[in-house]
N, C-alpha and C positions, 0 to 999 in steps of 0.2 A: 679472527682475521680482520684487522682494521683496514679501512679504505680511506684514502684522502678525500677531502671535500672537492678538490679539483677533479679527481677521477670520477667521483659520483656525479658531479655536475656535467662532465663530459658524457657519461653514460646516459644521464637524464636527457640531454639534448639528442644524443644519437638515437635513443629508443623512444623519444617523445613521451616520457613518463608523465609530464604534467597534463598533456592532452589526453593520454590514455586513462589516467586516474579520473580526470574530469568526465570522460565518456562513461567510465565505469560507474561513477557516482550518479550521473544522469540516468543511466539504465536502472540502477537500484531504486532511484526516486520514482521512475516511471512504473516499475513493478509494484512498488509500495502503493502508489496511487490507484493502480488497477485493483489491488487487494482491498484497499479502503472502499472503493466504489462498490465492489462485489459485496462486502460486508454491509454497506449502507443499504443496498438493494435487498439483501436477505432480511435485514432488520425491518425495512418498510413492509415487506411481504408478511413477516411474522406479526407485526403490529396490525396490519389489515385483517389477518386471520383472527387475531384475538378480538378485534372490534366486532367482527362478524359473529363470533361465538357469543360474546356478551350481548349483542343486540338480539340474537335469537333467544337467548335465555331470558332476557328482559321481556320480549314479546310473548314468550310462552308463559311466563309468570303473570303477565297482565291478563291473559285469556282465562286463567283459572278462576 
Protein backbone atom coordinates (compact mmCIF):
# COMPACT_ATOMS: atom_id res chain seq x y z
CA UNK A 1 0.00 0.00 0.00
CA UNK A 2 1.68 3.19 -1.18
CA UNK A 3 1.20 6.52 0.56
CA UNK A 4 1.69 9.92 -1.02
CA UNK A 5 4.48 12.18 0.08
CA UNK A 6 1.90 14.78 1.04
CA UNK A 7 0.08 12.34 3.31
CA UNK A 8 3.31 11.18 4.93
CA UNK A 9 4.35 14.80 5.46
CA UNK A 10 1.00 15.57 7.08
CA UNK A 11 1.29 12.53 9.37
CA UNK A 12 4.85 13.49 10.22
CA UNK A 13 3.71 16.93 11.34
CA UNK A 14 0.64 15.64 13.15
CA UNK A 15 2.54 13.00 15.12
CA UNK A 16 5.81 14.96 15.54
CA UNK A 17 7.86 12.23 13.88
CA UNK A 18 11.02 14.30 13.47
CA UNK A 19 11.03 15.33 17.13
CA UNK A 20 10.15 11.81 18.31
CA UNK A 21 12.89 10.21 16.19
CA UNK A 22 15.41 12.75 17.50
CA UNK A 23 14.33 11.99 21.09
CA UNK A 24 14.63 8.26 20.43
CA UNK A 25 18.11 8.68 18.93
CA UNK A 26 19.17 10.85 21.89
CA UNK A 27 17.96 8.19 24.32
CA UNK A 28 19.79 5.45 22.45
CA UNK A 29 22.97 7.57 22.51
CA UNK A 30 22.53 8.18 26.25
CA UNK A 31 22.15 4.45 26.93
CA UNK A 32 25.18 3.65 24.77
CA UNK A 33 27.30 6.17 26.71
CA UNK A 34 26.20 4.61 30.01
CA UNK A 35 27.21 1.17 28.73
CA UNK A 36 30.57 2.47 27.49
CA UNK A 37 31.26 4.10 30.85
CA UNK A 38 30.40 0.88 32.69
CA UNK A 39 32.72 -1.12 30.42
CA UNK A 40 35.49 1.44 30.92
CA UNK A 41 35.13 1.23 34.71
CA UNK A 42 35.10 -2.58 34.59
CA UNK A 43 38.24 -2.54 32.45
CA UNK A 44 40.01 -0.16 34.85
CA UNK A 45 39.17 -2.45 37.80
CA UNK A 46 40.39 -5.48 35.86
CA UNK A 47 43.67 -3.75 34.98
CA UNK A 48 44.19 -2.68 38.59
CA UNK A 49 43.63 -6.27 39.72
CA UNK A 50 46.13 -7.57 37.15
CA UNK A 51 48.68 -4.99 38.27
CA UNK A 52 48.23 -6.03 41.90
CA UNK A 53 48.70 -9.71 41.04
CA UNK A 54 51.83 -8.98 38.99
CA UNK A 55 53.29 -6.79 41.75
CA UNK A 56 52.69 -9.48 44.35
CA UNK A 57 54.28 -12.11 42.12
CA UNK A 58 57.26 -9.86 41.46
CA UNK A 59 57.74 -9.12 45.18
CA UNK A 60 57.42 -12.81 46.05
CA UNK A 61 60.00 -13.74 43.40
CA UNK A 62 62.41 -11.06 44.72
CA UNK A 63 62.23 -12.46 48.27
CA UNK A 64 63.33 -15.93 47.25
